[in-house]
PQR file with spaces between the fields and no chain letter, atoms N, CA, C, O and H, PARSE charges and radii, in Angstrom:
ATOM       1  N    SER     1      24.984    9.175  -27.848 -0.4000 1.5000
ATOM       2  CA   SER     1      24.662    8.997  -26.597 -0.0000 2.0000
ATOM       3  C    SER     1      24.375    7.769  -26.234  0.5500 1.7000
ATOM       4  O    SER     1      23.724    7.042  -26.985 -0.5500 1.4000
ATOM       5  N    ASP     2      24.898    7.272  -24.801 -0.4000 1.5000
ATOM       6  CA   ASP     2      24.467    5.892  -24.549 -0.0000 2.0000
ATOM       7  C    ASP     2      23.332    5.899  -23.787  0.5500 1.7000
ATOM       8  O    ASP     2      23.258    6.712  -22.866 -0.5500 1.4000
ATOM       9  H    ASP     2      25.427    7.862  -24.190  0.4000 1.0000
ATOM      10  N    LEU     3      22.316    5.040  -24.033 -0.4000 1.5000
ATOM      11  CA   LEU     3      20.936    4.980  -23.417 -0.0000 2.0000
ATOM      12  C    LEU     3      20.865    3.909  -22.372  0.5500 1.7000
ATOM      13  O    LEU     3      19.968    3.066  -22.350 -0.5500 1.4000
ATOM      14  H    LEU     3      22.377    4.380  -24.781  0.4000 1.0000
ATOM      15  N    ARG     4      21.859    3.974  -21.497 -0.4000 1.5000
ATOM      16  CA   ARG     4      21.980    3.144  -20.377 -0.0000 2.0000
ATOM      17  C    ARG     4      22.212    3.929  -19.142  0.5500 1.7000
ATOM      18  O    ARG     4      22.961    4.905  -19.142 -0.5500 1.4000
ATOM      19  H    ARG     4      22.587    4.658  -21.515  0.4000 1.0000
ATOM      20  N    THR     5      21.555    3.501  -18.048 -0.4000 1.5000
ATOM      21  CA   THR     5      21.991    4.045  -16.788 -0.0000 2.0000
ATOM      22  C    THR     5      23.282    3.714  -16.241  0.5500 1.7000
ATOM      23  O    THR     5      23.898    2.918  -16.950 -0.5500 1.4000
ATOM      24  H    THR     5      20.946    2.708  -18.048  0.4000 1.0000
ATOM      25  N    ALA     6      23.896    4.092  -15.166 -0.4000 1.5000
ATOM      26  CA   ALA     6      25.073    3.725  -14.532 -0.0000 2.0000
ATOM      27  C    ALA     6      25.000    2.166  -14.259  0.5500 1.7000
ATOM      28  O    ALA     6      26.051    1.583  -14.525 -0.5500 1.4000
ATOM      29  H    ALA     6      23.396    4.738  -14.589  0.4000 1.0000
ATOM      30  N    ASN     7      24.134    1.505  -13.859 -0.4000 1.5000
ATOM      31  CA   ASN     7      23.905    0.292  -13.493 -0.0000 2.0000
ATOM      32  C    ASN     7      23.525   -0.595  -14.680  0.5500 1.7000
ATOM      33  O    ASN     7      23.191   -1.769  -14.518 -0.5500 1.4000
ATOM      34  H    ASN     7      23.281    1.979  -13.643  0.4000 1.0000
ATOM      35  N    GLY     8      23.590    0.039  -15.964 -0.4000 1.5000
ATOM      36  CA   GLY     8      23.296   -0.911  -17.171 -0.0000 2.0000
ATOM      37  C    GLY     8      21.817   -1.021  -17.455  0.5500 1.7000
ATOM      38  O    GLY     8      21.654   -1.754  -18.431 -0.5500 1.4000
ATOM      39  H    GLY     8      23.862    0.992  -16.096  0.4000 1.0000
ATOM      40  N    THR     9      20.682   -0.567  -16.969 -0.4000 1.5000
ATOM      41  CA   THR     9      19.722   -0.420  -17.330 -0.0000 2.0000
ATOM      42  C    THR     9      19.309    0.374  -18.430  0.5500 1.7000
ATOM      43  O    THR     9      19.662    1.552  -18.487 -0.5500 1.4000
ATOM      44  H    THR     9      20.814    0.029  -16.177  0.4000 1.0000
ATOM      45  N    ARG    10      18.493   -0.218  -19.444 -0.4000 1.5000
ATOM      46  CA   ARG    10      18.345    0.562  -20.746 -0.0000 2.0000
ATOM      47  C    ARG    10      17.319    1.655  -20.465  0.5500 1.7000
ATOM      48  O    ARG    10      16.496    1.693  -19.549 -0.5500 1.4000
ATOM      49  H    ARG    10      18.206   -1.175  -19.397  0.4000 1.0000
ATOM      50  N    ILE    11      17.524    2.483  -21.383 -0.4000 1.5000
ATOM      51  CA   ILE    11      16.625    3.731  -21.596 -0.0000 2.0000
ATOM      52  C    ILE    11      16.003    3.676  -22.870  0.5500 1.7000
ATOM      53  O    ILE    11      16.587    3.265  -23.872 -0.5500 1.4000
ATOM      54  H    ILE    11      18.192    2.452  -22.127  0.4000 1.0000
ATOM      55  N    CYS    12      14.666    4.137  -22.851 -0.4000 1.5000
ATOM      56  CA   CYS    12      14.001    4.085  -24.236 -0.0000 2.0000
ATOM      57  C    CYS    12      14.178    5.541  -24.658  0.5500 1.7000
ATOM      58  O    CYS    12      14.303    5.713  -25.871 -0.5500 1.4000
ATOM      59  H    CYS    12      14.192    4.471  -22.036  0.4000 1.0000
ATOM      60  N    ALA    13      14.209    6.572  -23.908 -0.4000 1.5000
ATOM      61  CA   ALA    13      14.111    7.858  -24.179 -0.0000 2.0000
ATOM      62  C    ALA    13      14.327    8.800  -23.157  0.5500 1.7000
ATOM      63  O    ALA    13      13.866    8.586  -22.036 -0.5500 1.4000
ATOM      64  H    ALA    13      14.107    6.432  -22.923  0.4000 1.0000
ATOM      65  N    GLN    14      14.976    9.822  -23.408 -0.4000 1.5000
ATOM      66  CA   GLN    14      15.111   11.008  -22.353 -0.0000 2.0000
ATOM      67  C    GLN    14      14.362   12.180  -22.891  0.5500 1.7000
ATOM      68  O    GLN    14      14.682   12.645  -23.985 -0.5500 1.4000
ATOM      69  H    GLN    14      15.350    9.996  -24.318  0.4000 1.0000
ATOM      70  N    LEU    15      13.300   12.731  -22.131 -0.4000 1.5000
ATOM      71  CA   LEU    15      12.841   14.090  -22.620 -0.0000 2.0000
ATOM      72  C    LEU    15      13.548   15.027  -21.544  0.5500 1.7000
ATOM      73  O    LEU    15      13.766   14.750  -20.364 -0.5500 1.4000
ATOM      74  H    LEU    15      13.041   12.353  -21.242  0.4000 1.0000
ATOM      75  N    TYR    16      13.857   16.214  -22.233 -0.4000 1.5000
ATOM      76  CA   TYR    16      14.460   17.415  -21.405 -0.0000 2.0000
ATOM      77  C    TYR    16      13.947   18.587  -21.415  0.5500 1.7000
ATOM      78  O    TYR    16      13.593   19.002  -22.518 -0.5500 1.4000
ATOM      79  H    TYR    16      13.680   16.439  -23.191  0.4000 1.0000
ATOM      80  N    ALA    17      13.781   19.326  -20.420 -0.4000 1.5000
ATOM      81  CA   ALA    17      13.297   20.640  -19.970 -0.0000 2.0000
ATOM      82  C    ALA    17      13.731   21.627  -20.711  0.5500 1.7000
ATOM      83  O    ALA    17      12.818   22.391  -21.025 -0.5500 1.4000
ATOM      84  H    ALA    17      14.068   18.989  -19.523  0.4000 1.0000
ATOM      85  N    ASP    18      15.109   22.011  -21.250 -0.4000 1.5000
ATOM      86  CA   ASP    18      15.506   23.109  -21.978 -0.0000 2.0000
ATOM      87  C    ASP    18      16.104   22.680  -23.174  0.5500 1.7000
ATOM      88  O    ASP    18      16.799   21.672  -23.306 -0.5500 1.4000
ATOM      89  H    ASP    18      15.850   21.390  -20.995  0.4000 1.0000
ATOM      90  N    ASP    19      15.728   23.683  -24.236 -0.4000 1.5000
ATOM      91  CA   ASP    19      16.165   23.479  -25.642 -0.0000 2.0000
ATOM      92  C    ASP    19      16.764   24.618  -26.169  0.5500 1.7000
ATOM      93  O    ASP    19      16.427   25.727  -25.754 -0.5500 1.4000
ATOM      94  H    ASP    19      15.163   24.501  -24.129  0.4000 1.0000
ATOM      95  N    SER    20      17.813   24.453  -27.237 -0.4000 1.5000
ATOM      96  CA   SER    20      18.340   25.745  -27.807 -0.0000 2.0000
ATOM      97  C    SER    20      18.540   25.364  -29.264  0.5500 1.7000
ATOM      98  O    SER    20      18.779   24.220  -29.649 -0.5500 1.4000
ATOM      99  H    SER    20      18.087   23.552  -27.574  0.4000 1.0000
ATOM     100  N    PRO    21      18.391   26.672  -30.200 -0.5600 1.5000
ATOM     101  CA   PRO    21      18.849   26.314  -31.406  0.2800 2.0000
ATOM     102  C    PRO    21      20.095   25.747  -31.765  0.5500 1.7000
ATOM     103  O    PRO    21      20.230   25.150  -32.833 -0.5500 1.4000
ATOM     104  N    TYR    22      21.071   25.899  -30.902 -0.4000 1.5000
ATOM     105  CA   TYR    22      22.483   25.511  -31.024 -0.0000 2.0000
ATOM     106  C    TYR    22      22.830   24.264  -30.375  0.5500 1.7000
ATOM     107  O    TYR    22      22.776   24.079  -29.159 -0.5500 1.4000
ATOM     108  H    TYR    22      20.961   26.385  -30.034  0.4000 1.0000
ATOM     109  N    TYR    23      23.206   23.375  -31.287 -0.4000 1.5000
ATOM     110  CA   TYR    23      23.552   21.926  -30.911 -0.0000 2.0000
ATOM     111  C    TYR    23      24.351   21.613  -29.328  0.5500 1.7000
ATOM     112  O    TYR    23      24.107   20.651  -28.600 -0.5500 1.4000
ATOM     113  H    TYR    23      23.250   23.524  -32.274  0.4000 1.0000
ATOM     114  N    ASP    24      25.200   22.554  -29.098 -0.4000 1.5000
ATOM     115  CA   ASP    24      25.970   22.319  -28.079 -0.0000 2.0000
ATOM     116  C    ASP    24      25.329   22.623  -26.602  0.5500 1.7000
ATOM     117  O    ASP    24      25.772   22.220  -25.526 -0.5500 1.4000
ATOM     118  H    ASP    24      25.398   23.336  -29.689  0.4000 1.0000
ATOM     119  N    GLN    25      23.879   23.644  -26.884 -0.4000 1.5000
ATOM     120  CA   GLN    25      23.308   23.835  -25.663 -0.0000 2.0000
ATOM     121  C    GLN    25      21.841   23.166  -25.844  0.5500 1.7000
ATOM     122  O    GLN    25      20.975   23.691  -25.144 -0.5500 1.4000
ATOM     123  H    GLN    25      23.519   23.970  -27.758  0.4000 1.0000
ATOM     124  N    CYS    26      21.593   22.533  -26.331 -0.4000 1.5000
ATOM     125  CA   CYS    26      20.312   21.723  -26.317 -0.0000 2.0000
ATOM     126  C    CYS    26      20.387   20.590  -25.423  0.5500 1.7000
ATOM     127  O    CYS    26      21.480   20.141  -25.077 -0.5500 1.4000
ATOM     128  H    CYS    26      22.297   22.107  -26.900  0.4000 1.0000
ATOM     129  N    CYS    27      19.256   20.086  -25.017 -0.4000 1.5000
ATOM     130  CA   CYS    27      18.835   18.906  -24.283 -0.0000 2.0000
ATOM     131  C    CYS    27      19.625   19.357  -22.831  0.5500 1.7000
ATOM     132  O    CYS    27      20.545   18.737  -22.298 -0.5500 1.4000
ATOM     133  H    CYS    27      18.368   20.450  -25.298  0.4000 1.0000
ATOM     134  N    GLY    28      19.207   20.184  -22.519 -0.4000 1.5000
ATOM     135  CA   GLY    28      19.532   20.495  -21.129 -0.0000 2.0000
ATOM     136  C    GLY    28      18.397   20.716  -20.024  0.5500 1.7000
ATOM     137  O    GLY    28      17.205   20.473  -20.211 -0.5500 1.4000
ATOM     138  H    GLY    28      18.460   20.687  -22.951  0.4000 1.0000
ATOM     139  N    GLY    29      18.982   21.240  -18.784 -0.4000 1.5000
ATOM     140  CA   GLY    29      18.006   21.036  -17.755 -0.0000 2.0000
ATOM     141  C    GLY    29      17.483   19.900  -17.211  0.5500 1.7000
ATOM     142  O    GLY    29      18.148   18.896  -17.464 -0.5500 1.4000
ATOM     143  H    GLY    29      19.950   21.438  -18.632  0.4000 1.0000
ATOM     144  N    ALA    30      16.435   19.717  -16.498 -0.4000 1.5000
ATOM     145  CA   ALA    30      15.872   18.427  -15.986 -0.0000 2.0000
ATOM     146  C    ALA    30      15.515   17.768  -17.127  0.5500 1.7000
ATOM     147  O    ALA    30      15.099   18.275  -18.169 -0.5500 1.4000
ATOM     148  H    ALA    30      15.894   20.533  -16.293  0.4000 1.0000
ATOM     149  N    ALA    31      15.750   16.284  -16.814 -0.4000 1.5000
ATOM     150  CA   ALA    31      15.571   15.026  -17.821 -0.0000 2.0000
ATOM     151  C    ALA    31      14.368   14.250  -17.198  0.5500 1.7000
ATOM     152  O    ALA    31      14.202   14.131  -15.984 -0.5500 1.4000
ATOM     153  H    ALA    31      16.089   15.872  -15.968  0.4000 1.0000
ATOM     154  N    LEU    32      13.512   13.712  -18.198 -0.4000 1.5000
ATOM     155  CA   LEU    32      12.582   12.719  -17.629 -0.0000 2.0000
ATOM     156  C    LEU    32      12.865   11.526  -18.414  0.5500 1.7000
ATOM     157  O    LEU    32      12.638   11.448  -19.621 -0.5500 1.4000
ATOM     158  H    LEU    32      13.647   13.808  -19.184  0.4000 1.0000
ATOM     159  N    VAL    33      13.443   10.458  -17.591 -0.4000 1.5000
ATOM     160  CA   VAL    33      13.657    9.117  -18.520 -0.0000 2.0000
ATOM     161  C    VAL    33      12.550    8.331  -18.575  0.5500 1.7000
ATOM     162  O    VAL    33      11.777    8.124  -17.640 -0.5500 1.4000
ATOM     163  H    VAL    33      13.627   10.522  -16.610  0.4000 1.0000
ATOM     164  N    VAL    34      12.470    7.834  -19.830 -0.4000 1.5000
ATOM     165  CA   VAL    34      11.314    6.739  -20.104 -0.0000 2.0000
ATOM     166  C    VAL    34      12.048    5.304  -20.373  0.5500 1.7000
ATOM     167  O    VAL    34      13.055    5.255  -21.080 -0.5500 1.4000
ATOM     168  H    VAL    34      13.098    8.003  -20.589  0.4000 1.0000
ATOM     169  N    TYR    35      11.473    4.118  -19.757 -0.4000 1.5000
ATOM     170  CA   TYR    35      12.269    3.130  -19.998 -0.0000 2.0000
ATOM     171  C    TYR    35      11.173    2.187  -20.676  0.5500 1.7000
ATOM     172  O    TYR    35       9.948    2.174  -20.550 -0.5500 1.4000
ATOM     173  H    TYR    35      10.655    4.158  -19.183  0.4000 1.0000
ATOM     174  N    PRO    36      12.106    1.343  -21.495 -0.5600 1.5000
ATOM     175  CA   PRO    36      11.401    0.345  -22.417  0.2800 2.0000
ATOM     176  C    PRO    36      10.257   -0.277  -21.756  0.5500 1.7000
ATOM     177  O    PRO    36      10.382   -0.718  -20.614 -0.5500 1.4000
ATOM     178  N    ASN    37       9.101   -0.348  -22.419 -0.4000 1.5000
ATOM     179  CA   ASN    37       7.886   -0.883  -22.005 -0.0000 2.0000
ATOM     180  C    ASN    37       7.025   -0.362  -21.164  0.5500 1.7000
ATOM     181  O    ASN    37       5.983   -0.893  -20.780 -0.5500 1.4000
ATOM     182  H    ASN    37       8.999    0.010  -23.347  0.4000 1.0000
ATOM     183  N    SER    38       7.569    0.993  -20.778 -0.4000 1.5000
ATOM     184  CA   SER    38       6.779    2.058  -19.836 -0.0000 2.0000
ATOM     185  C    SER    38       5.375    2.223  -20.349  0.5500 1.7000
ATOM     186  O    SER    38       5.163    2.302  -21.559 -0.5500 1.4000
ATOM     187  H    SER    38       8.416    1.424  -21.090  0.4000 1.0000
ATOM     188  N    ASP    39       4.333    2.282  -19.386 -0.4000 1.5000
ATOM     189  CA   ASP    39       3.139    2.884  -19.917 -0.0000 2.0000
ATOM     190  C    ASP    39       2.836    4.015  -19.137  0.5500 1.7000
ATOM     191  O    ASP    39       2.208    3.775  -18.107 -0.5500 1.4000
ATOM     192  H    ASP    39       4.505    2.218  -18.403  0.4000 1.0000
ATOM     193  N    VAL    40       3.148    5.283  -19.388 -0.4000 1.5000
ATOM     194  CA   VAL    40       2.904    6.391  -18.926 -0.0000 2.0000
ATOM     195  C    VAL    40       1.779    7.155  -19.646  0.5500 1.7000
ATOM     196  O    VAL    40       2.055    8.089  -20.400 -0.5500 1.4000
ATOM     197  H    VAL    40       3.659    5.478  -20.226  0.4000 1.0000
ATOM     198  N    PRO    41       0.678    6.816  -19.446 -0.5600 1.5000
ATOM     199  CA   PRO    41      -0.336    7.742  -20.341  0.2800 2.0000
ATOM     200  C    PRO    41      -0.473    9.295  -20.111  0.5500 1.7000
ATOM     201  O    PRO    41      -1.134   10.042  -20.833 -0.5500 1.4000
ATOM     202  N    TYR    42       0.265    9.680  -18.976 -0.4000 1.5000
ATOM     203  CA   TYR    42       0.122   11.156  -18.688 -0.0000 2.0000
ATOM     204  C    TYR    42       1.475   11.742  -18.426  0.5500 1.7000
ATOM     205  O    TYR    42       2.318   10.901  -18.110 -0.5500 1.4000
ATOM     206  H    TYR    42       0.802    9.073  -18.390  0.4000 1.0000
ATOM     207  N    MET    43       1.888   12.998  -18.482 -0.4000 1.5000
ATOM     208  CA   MET    43       3.234   13.444  -17.965 -0.0000 2.0000
ATOM     209  C    MET    43       3.308   13.643  -16.289  0.5500 1.7000
ATOM     210  O    MET    43       2.314   14.027  -15.673 -0.5500 1.4000
ATOM     211  H    MET    43       1.203   13.680  -18.739  0.4000 1.0000
ATOM     212  N    PRO    44       4.329   13.403  -15.751 -0.5600 1.5000
ATOM     213  CA   PRO    44       4.360   13.477  -14.270  0.2800 2.0000
ATOM     214  C    PRO    44       4.179   15.047  -13.963  0.5500 1.7000
ATOM     215  O    PRO    44       4.494   15.927  -14.765 -0.5500 1.4000
ATOM     216  N    ARG    45       3.653   15.263  -12.746 -0.4000 1.5000
ATOM     217  CA   ARG    45       3.266   16.718  -12.166 -0.0000 2.0000
ATOM     218  C    ARG    45       4.694   17.570  -12.484  0.5500 1.7000
ATOM     219  O    ARG    45       5.811   17.085  -12.307 -0.5500 1.4000
ATOM     220  H    ARG    45       3.398   14.549  -12.095  0.4000 1.0000
ATOM     221  N    GLY    46       4.507   18.556  -12.848 -0.4000 1.5000
ATOM     222  CA   GLY    46       5.514   19.619  -13.204 -0.0000 2.0000
ATOM     223  C    GLY    46       6.233   19.486  -14.528  0.5500 1.7000
ATOM     224  O    GLY    46       7.339   19.999  -14.699 -0.5500 1.4000
ATOM     225  H    GLY    46       3.599   18.950  -12.991  0.4000 1.0000
ATOM     226  N    TRP    47       5.606   18.801  -15.459 -0.4000 1.5000
ATOM     227  CA   TRP    47       6.214   18.478  -16.634 -0.0000 2.0000
ATOM     228  C    TRP    47       5.219   18.917  -17.894  0.5500 1.7000
ATOM     229  O    TRP    47       5.530   18.731  -19.070 -0.5500 1.4000
ATOM     230  H    TRP    47       4.708   18.385  -15.320  0.4000 1.0000
ATOM     231  N    ALA    48       3.983   19.526  -17.462 -0.4000 1.5000
ATOM     232  CA   ALA    48       3.125   19.863  -18.369 -0.0000 2.0000
ATOM     233  C    ALA    48       3.527   21.199  -19.165  0.5500 1.7000
ATOM     234  O    ALA    48       3.714   22.332  -18.719 -0.5500 1.4000
ATOM     235  H    ALA    48       3.731   19.677  -16.506  0.4000 1.0000
ATOM     236  N    ALA    49       3.608   20.689  -20.556 -0.4000 1.5000
ATOM     237  CA   ALA    49       4.085   22.109  -21.406 -0.0000 2.0000
ATOM     238  C    ALA    49       5.644   22.141  -21.331  0.5500 1.7000
ATOM     239  O    ALA    49       6.213   23.080  -21.886 -0.5500 1.4000
ATOM     240  H    ALA    49       3.456   19.769  -20.918  0.4000 1.0000
ATOM     241  N    ARG    50       6.305   21.285  -20.752 -0.4000 1.5000
ATOM     242  CA   ARG    50       7.728   21.426  -20.484 -0.0000 2.0000
ATOM     243  C    ARG    50       8.688   20.781  -21.409  0.5500 1.7000
ATOM     244  O    ARG    50       9.650   21.448  -21.789 -0.5500 1.4000
ATOM     245  H    ARG    50       5.843   20.522  -20.300  0.4000 1.0000
ATOM     246  N    GLY    51       8.536   19.529  -21.825 -0.4000 1.5000
ATOM     247  CA   GLY    51       9.268   18.551  -22.510 -0.0000 2.0000
ATOM     248  C    GLY    51       9.605   19.373  -23.965  0.5500 1.7000
ATOM     249  O    GLY    51       8.626   19.802  -24.576 -0.5500 1.4000
ATOM     250  H    GLY    51       7.754   18.986  -21.515  0.4000 1.0000
ATOM     251  N    SER    52      10.813   19.580  -24.475 -0.4000 1.5000
ATOM     252  CA   SER    52      11.044   20.243  -25.323 -0.0000 2.0000
ATOM     253  C    SER    52      11.999   19.221  -26.489  0.5500 1.7000
ATOM     254  O    SER    52      11.804   19.217  -27.705 -0.5500 1.4000
ATOM     255  H    SER    52      11.608   19.232  -23.979  0.4000 1.0000
ATOM     256  N    SER    53      12.760   18.620  -25.958 -0.4000 1.5000
ATOM     257  CA   SER    53      13.694   17.811  -26.999 -0.0000 2.0000
ATOM     258  C    SER    53      13.875   16.498  -26.459  0.5500 1.7000
ATOM     259  O    SER    53      14.555   15.670  -27.064 -0.5500 1.4000
ATOM     260  H    SER    53      12.918   18.623  -24.971  0.4000 1.0000
């Protein structure tokens, strides 16, 4: 996976809302992008107990 946005900005991680034991079905649904040097001490509204992979 290429961890860059369309404009070339680097991405540190992506947290996905949906998970599956099957590789081709994992990392789906909504994604929360984490950029390098981000300081996010809490999950944004709507993401509590939601990030899975």
